[in-house]
ZABA-653663 format. One line per 4 residues: for each residue z, y, x of N, C-alpha, C. Coordinates in steps of 0.02 Angstrom, whole numbers. Each point is the difference from the previous one (the first is absolute). Layout:
N
Z:Y:X:Z:Y:X:Z:Y:X ~ ...
//
This chain:
352
5465:4661:5388:-61:6:38:16:-5:66 ~ -52:-41:35:12:-27:78:-52:28:41 ~ -60:10:-28:-55:19:41:-39:61:-41 ~ -8:54:41:-39:54:-36:-74:1:-1
-27:-64:15:-69:-15:-15:-6:-51:-52 ~ 53:-20:-28:-4:-46:-60:-30:44:-57 ~ -27:-35:-58:-40:39:-44:55:42:-39 ~ -16:71:-5:35:37:-33:-4:1:-73
50:2:-37:-4:-7:-76:28:57:-35 ~ 54:33:28:33:59:-34:24:51:51 ~ -20:64:-14:4:52:51:20:63:-34 ~ 46:33:32:19:73:-16:-41:47:28
-26:45:-39:-39:51:39:38:66:-18 ~ -3:50:49:47:66:-7:-28:44:-59 ~ 40:47:-10:-15:48:-53:19:74:24 ~ -37:41:-18:18:78:16:-4:39:-62
19:63:6:1:43:-58:-69:23:-22 ~ -11:14:-64:-64:35:-17:-4:74:21 ~ -54:29:-4:-8:80:20:48:38:-42 ~ 11:-13:-61:43:37:-35:72:6:18
24:-49:45:62:-5:31:16:61:35 ~ -51:34:34:9:54:46:-5:70:-33 ~ 12:0:-64:-1:69:-36:58:43:21 ~ 51:-24:31:53:41:22:-20:47:61
-53:-21:37:-20:43:58:-28:60:-26 ~ 20:62:19:-16:63:-34:-72:17:23 ~ -14:-2:63:-60:23:23:-64:-49:-15 ~ -42:29:-34:-61:-46:-20:-36:-28:52
-14:33:50:-37:-31:60:39:-58:32 ~ 63:13:11:45:-55:31:0:-52:-52 ~ 8:10:-60:14:-59:-50:-68:-37:-7 ~ -52:33:15:-65:-34:-12:-13:-55:58
33:7:56:-7:-52:56:37:-62:-25 ~ 64:7:-25:40:-50:-24:-29:-37:-66 ~ -29:38:-38:-40:-34:-56:-52:-38:18 ~ -44:25:50:-52:-44:29:28:-61:30
55:9:43:39:-57:31:19:-53:-58 ~ 27:18:-52:21:-39:-54:-66:-41:-30 ~ -49:35:-14:-62:-31:-27:-28:-50:44 ~ -10:20:70:-34:-43:33:42:-66:26
63:14:-1:46:-61:18:-8:-50:-59 ~ 0:21:-60:-4:-49:-59:-66:-26:2 ~ -54:39:11:-67:-31:-3:-4:-51:49 ~ 31:3:61:-3:-51:53:40:-60:-28
56:16:-23:38:-61:-29:-42:-38:-46 ~ -42:36:-44:-34:-41:-46:-57:-42:31 ~ -28:27:50:-50:-44:35:31:-56:32 ~ 63:5:28:32:-59:25:20:-51:-50
23:23:-56:20:-43:-56:-62:-33:-25 ~ -56:29:-6:-60:-35:-21:-24:-56:48 ~ 7:17:63:-14:-47:55:46:-66:-8 ~ 62:17:-13:49:-54:-1:-13:-39:-62
-20:29:-57:-15:-32:-65:-69:-49:23 ~ -43:15:31:-52:-41:16:19:-65:33 ~ 51:5:34:29:-66:26:54:-39:-41 ~ 4:30:-58:46:-38:-55:73:29:11
12:51:37:74:18:14:26:39:-61 ~ 53:-15:-18:41:34:-56:36:59:32 ~ -7:59:-25:26:63:35:58:30:-40 ~ 55:13:32:58:36:-34:3:64:35
27:50:-35:10:69:23:74:24:-12 ~ 37:27:45:63:35:-13:-11:61:-43 ~ 53:18:-38:1:59:-43:18:65:39 ~ -15:54:-30:11:63:44:65:34:-37
29:39:47:54:42:-25:-19:64:-33 ~ 43:29:-45:-10:60:-21:23:61:43 ~ 37:-15:61:16:48:42:-58:33:42 ~ -15:58:-8:-61:27:33:0:-6:78
59:-5:31:3:3:67:12:-78:36 ~ 10:-48:-48:13:-68:24:-67:-33:30 ~ 12:-35:53:-57:-31:28:-31:-52:-45 ~ -69:-1:-14:-29:-54:-44:-9:-63:38
-1:-58:-32:4:-66:38:-76:-14:20 ~ -27:40:46:-60:-8:24:-2:-63:47 ~ 49:-12:37:5:-56:53:52:-50:-22 ~ -17:-42:-51:59:-46:-25:15:-51:51
-38:-9:56:16:-47:54:66:19:38 ~ 7:64:3:57:28:35:70:-25:-18 ~ 5:-23:-67:69:-7:-27:19:-75:-10 ~ -51:-40:12:21:-74:-15:-47:-50:30
13:-57:-1:-49:-62:26:19:-59:-31 ~ -48:-41:-20:14:-70:-21:-12:-44:56 ~ 59:-50:13:-1:-47:52:14:-69:-32 ~ -41:-39:4:15:-62:-37:4:7:-73
49:-17:-32:7:11:-72:57:53:-15 ~ 18:41:48:49:56:-8:-34:68:11 ~ 14:41:-47:-22:68:12:51:51:26 ~ -10:18:64:51:45:28:-12:76:-11
53:26:-30:-23:73:-20:66:45:33 ~ -16:56:34:48:46:21:-9:69:-36 ~ -27:-3:-60:-14:61:-37:59:46:-2 ~ 63:-31:-22:58:43:-6:19:30:60
-1:-26:56:21:35:66:-55:39:27 ~ -57:-15:-10:-62:24:24:-10:82:-26 ~ 20:4:-69:-15:56:-30:44:57:11 ~ 56:-7:37:43:48:5:-29:70:35
-37:-18:51:-34:57:40:-44:39:-50 ~ -30:-26:-46:-48:32:-38:45:38:-52 ~ 54:-31:-28:45:36:-41:29:60:43 ~ 18:-4:53:27:58:46:-52:52:-6
-61:-16:23:-54:54:9:-11:27:-75 ~ -2:-35:-52:-19:25:-68:60:45:-22 ~ 63:-19:13:54:39:-26:-2:71:38 ~ -19:-1:70:-5:67:33:-56:41:-32
-54:-37:-11:-61:39:-31:24:24:-67 ~ 43:-26:-35:18:28:-66:58:56:7 ~ 4:30:62:43:53:14:72:-13:-11 ~ 28:-67:15:72:-5:-15:33:20:74
30:56:4:27:26:61:55:-40:33 ~ 34:-35:-46:59:-40:30:-22:-61:28 ~ -61:-20:-1:-25:-64:42:-16:33:69 ~ 40:-18:54:-18:31:66:-13:-61:46
27:-61:-13:-19:-52:46:18:-70:-34 ~ -24:-47:29:3:-71:-32:77:-24:-1 ~ 39:34:44:71:-19:1:37:18:-61 ~ -29:46:-36:36:23:-63:-11:-54:-53
-23:-57:18:2:-52:-55:68:-16:-29 ~ 48:21:35:69:-13:-31:17:45:-53 ~ -38:53:-4:7:53:-53:-12:-38:-65 ~ 50:6:-49:-13:-42:-70:-58:23:-30
-20:65:4:-59:20:-41:-63:-34:33 ~ -1:2:69:-53:-34:23:-6:-72:-6 ~ 59:-34:-3:0:-69:-8:-27:-20:-73 ~ 23:50:-52:-22:-19:-69:-72:14:-5
-26:57:32:-70:7:-5:-41:-47:36 ~ 23:-24:49:-41:-54:42:0:-61:-43 ~ 53:-20:-32:1:-64:-46:-54:10:-49 ~ -2:63:-38:-44:14:-51:-75:-8:31
-7:26:56:-65:2:32:-25:-74:10 ~ 43:-40:32:-15:-70:10:-15:-40:-65 ~ 44:16:-52:-15:-36:-65:-69:17:-26 ~ -19:66:3:-64:21:-18:-53:-35:42
3:0:60:-53:-36:40:-5:-70:-12 ~ 61:-35:-4:-4:-75:-2:-20:-25:-74 ~ 32:32:-44:-11:-21:-72:-64:27:-32 ~ -18:58:14:-63:23:-31:-63:-13:38
6:11:71:-64:-12:39:-13:-73:16 ~ 43:-43:8:-15:-70:23:30:-57:-47 ~ 31:28:-58:28:-54:-42:-47:-54:-14 ~ -58:18:-26:-51:-43:-31:-27:-45:58
-1:26:63:-24:-41:52:56:-56:17 ~ 63:24:3:55:-47:10:1:-55:-51 ~ -14:14:-65:-4:-45:-51:-56:-52:17 ~ -58:27:18:-60:-44:10:18:-47:54
36:25:55:20:-45:60:46:-59:-27 ~ 49:21:-38:44:-52:-30:-27:-49:-40 ~ -52:23:-49:-38:-43:-40:-44:-50:37 ~ -17:22:65:-39:-53:39:44:-42:40
64:-4:-18:49:-43:30:26:16:72 ~ -9:58:18:19:29:59:69:38:-4 ~ 39:-2:48:65:36:2:-6:70:35 ~ 40:46:-16:-2:66:32:69:16:32
-7:20:63:59:3:40:2:73:35 ~ 55:33:0:-1:65:37:16:-13:70 ~ -43:28:43:6:-18:76:8:67:31 ~ 60:22:28:8:70:28:-25:15:64
-20:-57:35:-31:12:70:-63:35:-5 ~ -7:58:35:-64:41:-10:-54:-42:31 ~ 2:-47:46:-55:-28:27:-32:-54:-44 ~ 32:-18:-59:-25:-52:-41:-29:33:-61
-60:31:14:-37:29:-54:-70:-22:11 ~ -46:13:-49:-66:-20:-3:-41:22:62 ~ 4:59:22:-42:23:58:30:-26:66 ~ 57:-34:1:24:-28:67:-10:-74:2
-21:-36:-49:2:-79:-1:-69:-17:2 ~ -12:-58:39:-62:-39:-2:20:-74:-15 ~ -30:-29:-48:15:-62:-23:-53:-54:26 ~ 15:-32:55:-45:-50:24:26:-69:-4
4:-25:-61:29:-71:-13:73:-2:17 ~ 15:-48:48:74:-2:21:23:49:41 ~ -51:37:30:14:57:43:9:65:-38 ~ 55:36:6:10:62:-36:12:52:53
-45:51:-2:3:50:58:26:63:-36 ~ 47:39:34:34:61:-28:-6:53:56 ~ -36:53:-15:2:52:44:62:41:6 ~ -4:48:48:61:46:11:-22:76:-2
44:38:-8:-11:70:-6:14:28:76 ~ 36:-31:36:18:22:72:-54:-33:46 ~ -15:40:51:-52:-28:46:27:-45:50 ~ 60:18:20:31:-47:52:71:-16:-26
24:-62:20:74:-7:-19:13:-76:-9 ~ 63:-13:-8:21:-62:-9:4:-11:-82 ~ -20:-63:-28:3:-5:-69:35:-63:-25 ~ 50:-12:43:39:-68:-15:28:-7:-65
27:62:-28:31:2:-65:-59:-20:-53 ~ -51:36:4:-56:-13:-46:-22:-70:9 ~ -9:-26:57:-24:-68:11:51:-58:-36 ~ 63:19:11:48:-46:-36:-1:4:-72
-5:62:-28:-6:12:-74:-59:-38:-29 ~ -57:6:44:-68:-32:-31:12:-75:1 ~ 22:-29:47:18:-65:6:38:-32:-55 ~ 52:39:-20:47:-18:-49:-33:4:-68
-38:50:-6:-32:13:-68:-57:-46:-16 ~ -34:-24:55:-68:-35:-8:11:-64:48 ~ 38:-50:-27:15:-61:41:-63:-44:2 ~ -44:8:-46:-58:-44:-3:-58:27:45
5:59:23:-49:41:41:21:-4:76 ~ -48:11:34:8:22:67:-8:81:1 ~ 49:33:19:-1:74:-9:-4:27:70 ~ -45:55:-4:-12:44:67:2:69:-10
35:33:44:11:72:4:-55:29:42 ~ -45:44:-23:-56:29:39:8:78:7 ~ -3:17:64:6:75:9:-65:35:-24 ~ 3:35:-53:-56:35:-28:4:75:-2
65:26:9:12:66:9:-12:37:-69 ~ 3:-39:-60:-8:28:-66:-38:-59:-41 ~ -26:27:-56:-31:-45:-45:-51:-47:38 ~ 17:-65:-3:-44:-46:37:-76:-4:-39
-4:14:-59:-70:-4:-28:-36:60:17 ~ 24:45:35:-39:53:33:-20:-12:70 ~ 29:-57:22:-18:-17:77:-36:-64:15 ~ 9:-47:-45:-37:-62:2:-10:-41:-59
-47:-42:-11:-13:-36:-63:-30:-63:22 ~ 43:-61:-5:-25:-60:1:-44:-22:-63 ~ -66:5:12:-45:14:-58:-30:-72:-20 ~ 7:-49:40:-24:-66:-14:30:-44:57
13:-68:-17:27:-47:51:-43:7:62 ~ 36:16:50:-32:12:69:-25:71:18 ~ 6:48:-44:-31:63:12:49:52:-17 ~ 6:53:48:49:59:-15:-39:61:20
2:51:-47:-28:60:12:55:47:22 ~ -5:37:54:52:33:25:-6:68:20 ~ 50:45:-4:14:65:31:-19:-10:78 ~ -23:54:24:-26:-2:70:56:-15:57
57:13:-14:47:-9:53:58:-47:-10 ~ -8:-47:-50:39:-53:-16:-10:-56:48 ~ 51:-32:20:-5:-60:41:45:-57:-18 ~ 10:-46:42:43:-57:-15:-19:-53:-42
-65:-1:-18:-24:-50:-51:2:-71:27 ~ -7:-6:62:-10:-71:32:71:-35:-18 ~ 49:37:-2:71:-25:-19:8:-9:-72 ~ -19:49:-39:8:-5:-78:-50:-36:-34
-62:11:24:-56:-38:-30:-43:-40:51 ~ 31:-46:32:-42:-30:59:-68:-32:-16 ~ -54:18:41:-62:-19:-10:-39:26:-50 ~ 31:51:-37:-44:41:-51:-36:50:33
-60:16:-24:-44:57:23:27:61:-28 ~ 6:49:41:18:65:-20:-59:52:10 ~ -17:31:-55:-52:55:2:38:72:5 ~ -3:26:57:32:65:7:-50:54:-27
31:46:-35:-36:65:-23:14:55:46 ~ -49:44:17:7:53:41:46:60:-31 ~ 26:35:32:44:59:-26:-51:47:-33 ~ 24:11:-67:-50:39:-43:1:78:24
-54:26:-14:-3:78:12:40:28:-59 ~ 40:56:4:33:18:-52:-28:74:-21 ~ 7:15:-64:-24:68:-22:53:41:-28 ~ 68:-21:13:55:44:-26:48:24:49
-24:5:64:40:34:52:74:-17:4 ~ 9:-63:-4:70:-26:7:48:18:-53 ~ -31:16:-61:44:16:-57:14:-69:-35 ~ 57:-2:-34:22:-62:-32:-35:-17:-62
-27:52:-29:-39:-10:-62:-60:46:-5 ~ -47:-13:-42:-63:37:2:-39:-6:-73 ~ -22:52:-25:-38:4:-56:-65:31:15 ~ -58:-37:-5:-58:24:19:-21:65:-41
-23:59:41:-12:56:-35:65:43:-24 ~ 52:-22:18:61:38:-24:48:20:56 ~ -26:31:48:33:26:57:31:65:-7 ~ 2:30:-56:35:68:-14:72:-4:7
34:52:18:70:6:5:42:-15:-66 ~ -34:22:-57:37:-19:-63:7:-74:-19 ~ -50:-35:19:1:-65:-5:54:-39:41 ~ 0:16:64:43:-19:43:74:15:-18
13:59:-20:61:20:-22:28:-40:-59 ~ -50:-9:-50:19:-37:-61:25:-72:16 ~ -41:-34:45:20:-63:24:67:-1:30 ~ 10:39:54:57:8:38:59:13:-40
-1:39:-53:57:21:-44:17:-47:-53 ~ -57:-32:-35:16:-39:-63:-16:-79:11 ~ -42:-8:55:-22:-72:8:10:-34:67 ~ 59:20:27:19:-34:68:2:-69:-3
20:-28:-59:10:-76:-3:-62:-32:-24 ~ -52:34:-4:-66:-32:-20:-37:-27:58 ~ -4:36:52:-42:-12:53:35:-45:53 ~ -42:-26:42:33:-44:54:-27:34:65
-25:-35:51:-22:20:60:-63:-34:22 ~ -55:28:-18:-68:-30:7:-13:-17:78 ~ 29:33:46:-11:-13:67:24:-68:19 ~ 35:-31:-40:27:-66:15:-38:-55:-18
-45:12:-48:-37:-50:-38:-73:-10:17 ~ -22:-60:2:-74:-10:14:-20:-34:-66 ~ -37:41:-39:-18:-24:-63:-52:-59:-6 ~ -35:-9:61:-57:-55:0:44:-67:6
57:-9:24:32:-64:-6:38:-10:-57 ~ 8:47:-48:43:0:-60:-46:-35:-55 ~ -4:-60:0:-48:-35:-47:39:-41:-57 ~ -26:-15:-50:26:-43:-51:-42:-66:0
33:-57:11:-47:-62:1:9:-28:-70 ~ -66:-14:-31:-2:-30:-64:8:-78:3 ~ -38:-21:46:5:-84:13:-28:-2:68 ~ -11:-63:19:-12:-17:71:-80:16:15
-34:27:-51:-68:18:12:-19:73:-13 ~ 51:39:-30:-13:64:-25:59:48:19 ~ -19:56:27:54:52:17:-20:69:-24 ~ 42:42:-15:-21:68:-27:26:50:53
-44:43:26:6:49:50:-10:71:-25 ~ 26:45:37:0:71:-18:-60:43:18 ~ -32:-28:60:-59:34:22:-50:-49:32 ~ -60:14:7:-49:-41:29:9:1:82
8:-57:25:7:-8:73:-38:-58:23 ~ -62:11:29:-46:-53:21:32:-56:41 ~ 42:29:53:38:-46:41:38:-51:-32 ~ 39:25:-51:53:-40:-38:-45:-43:-49
-45:28:-37:-37:-40:-44:-37:-55:34 ~ -31:8:59:-33:-51:34:47:-63:24 ~ 58:31:19:49:-56:23:29:-33:-55 ~ 11:27:-54:25:-36:-60:-59:-56:-24
-62:22:6:-46:-48:-19:-4:-61:44 ~ 15:6:59:10:-59:47:45:-52:-25 ~ 52:23:-44:54:-45:-17:-11:-13:-78 ~ -64:10:-27:-16:-6:-67:33:41:-51
19:63:21:33:52:-38:-47:54:-24 ~ -7:14:-63:-40:60:-20:42:65:-10 ~ -26:50:27:37:62:-8:-21:49:-63 ~ 47:14:-45:-20:46:-55:29:64:12
-41:52:-4:28:71:16:14:37:-62 ~ 59:28:-6:17:50:-52:31:59:27 ~ -10:55:-37:20:56:33:74:19:-15 ~ 38:38:48:60:32:-20:2:64:31
-33:57:-24:-17:60:37:57:32:16 ~ 55:-5:-26:66:43:16:52:-46:31 ~ -23:-42:39:51:-40:45:36:46:46 ~ -37:55:26:36:39:46:52:47:-30
6:6:-68:52:28:-39:56:-50:-14 ~ -18:-53:-28:41:-51:-30:25:-46:66 ~ -31:0:58:16:-43:52:-2:-73:-22 ~ -56:-15:-35:-4:-67:-23:-73:-33:1
-5:-58:30:-60:-35:-3:1:-54:-59 ~ -51:-49:-1:-9:-35:-52:61:-52:-12 ~ 27:-17:58:59:-45:-3:64:39:-23 ~ 2:60:16:59:40:-21:-4:16:-78
-57:12:-30:-10:20:-64:2:-58:-51 ~ 20:-57:31:-10:-65:-48:67:-38:25 ~ 24:-49:-38:49:-47:14:-19:-68:-41 ~ -10:-55:40:-14:-60:-32:54:-43:-23
0:-14:-59:57:-31:-36:-6:-77:-10 ~ -62:-24:-4:-10:-71:-7:-65:-16:35 ~ 6:-55:39:-56:-36:34:11:-67:-5 ~ -57:-36:-9:1:-79:-2:7:-22:65
32:-63:7:12:-29:62:68:-26:22 ~ 4:-42:42:61:-24:27:12:18:73 ~ 60:-5:27:11:21:75:-39:-56:37 ~ -27:37:51:-44:-39:51:26:20:71
-15:-47:49:24:10:65:-61:17:46 ~ -6:56:22:-60:23:43:20:-6:76 ~ 60:-12:13:24:-14:71:45:-59:3 ~ -32:-60:-8:38:-63:-15:36:-20:74
-24:27:52:35:-19:67:68:37:7 ~ 8:47:-42:68:40:7:58:-46:-31 ~ 59:14:28:51:-41:-22:33:28:-62 ~ 36:-33:-33:27:13:-73:-44:-10:-52
//
């Protein structure tokens, strides 16, 4: 895949647990909040799947673990990305943090820090955990990728994952987690890995799909304080969105109607690896492009919809009511595996 507005043919959609999964929570009132979270999350997934099917998109979904404290694969974009005909996956390295949180939640007192990875018991358990995640959760997806004639490659650099990459033909843009700094090593690595591309490192201070979206040739929808587009996307129009008003008082996660201390304590004790930081994400820029004329958005925004229409793009709105808990927009909760099209050059005046 080379352009994310080429016609989408196969897509992964995330999955979460059903309400029965939270039977381990003793307090009925607290449990009810998570049961509602589970029901509404899957309802919204089904709306998204129905919309994708209307465009003829085949949908795959990862499998769930039986571990009650393991993070469900709600945001499959976080772990992998298809570039050209190669599927880059960092599932094995990415999942250690979740393993660490889950092990602590299961009351293993000997796990005190990540440095104890040298402990043979922790090493063995970690291998077992990775095997369960990779073989059970994603094995059928890996098989599908191989059947399509694509290769799978483990890529350990944390910048090369779905939320960080924008595929614009010959130009490949990779975001950074750091706000300032020199990225010479990353630049060299990208040039070596993608000799057919022009590679660019863009300072996004986190997931780039939460800060900007090149939604159609010539148009970018952007976070309010991103800049530098004249260098990275010369002559493209940029629509800046205003800073949104928040309702969560600088909290990193939020469940509507569940502001009691028992819910907060349950999340902080057992689900530390489930949530992200919603203060870093602008969900209105987090869009899934179906083709050059259709895009899926998370909320109705007249400014964005009208601008898209000027470029011949129709916006389709689907809900994801618990994005403030899962820290995921429409782009996050999907992962495109197959798009029709060949590499184009949108900046032919550039060298290489």
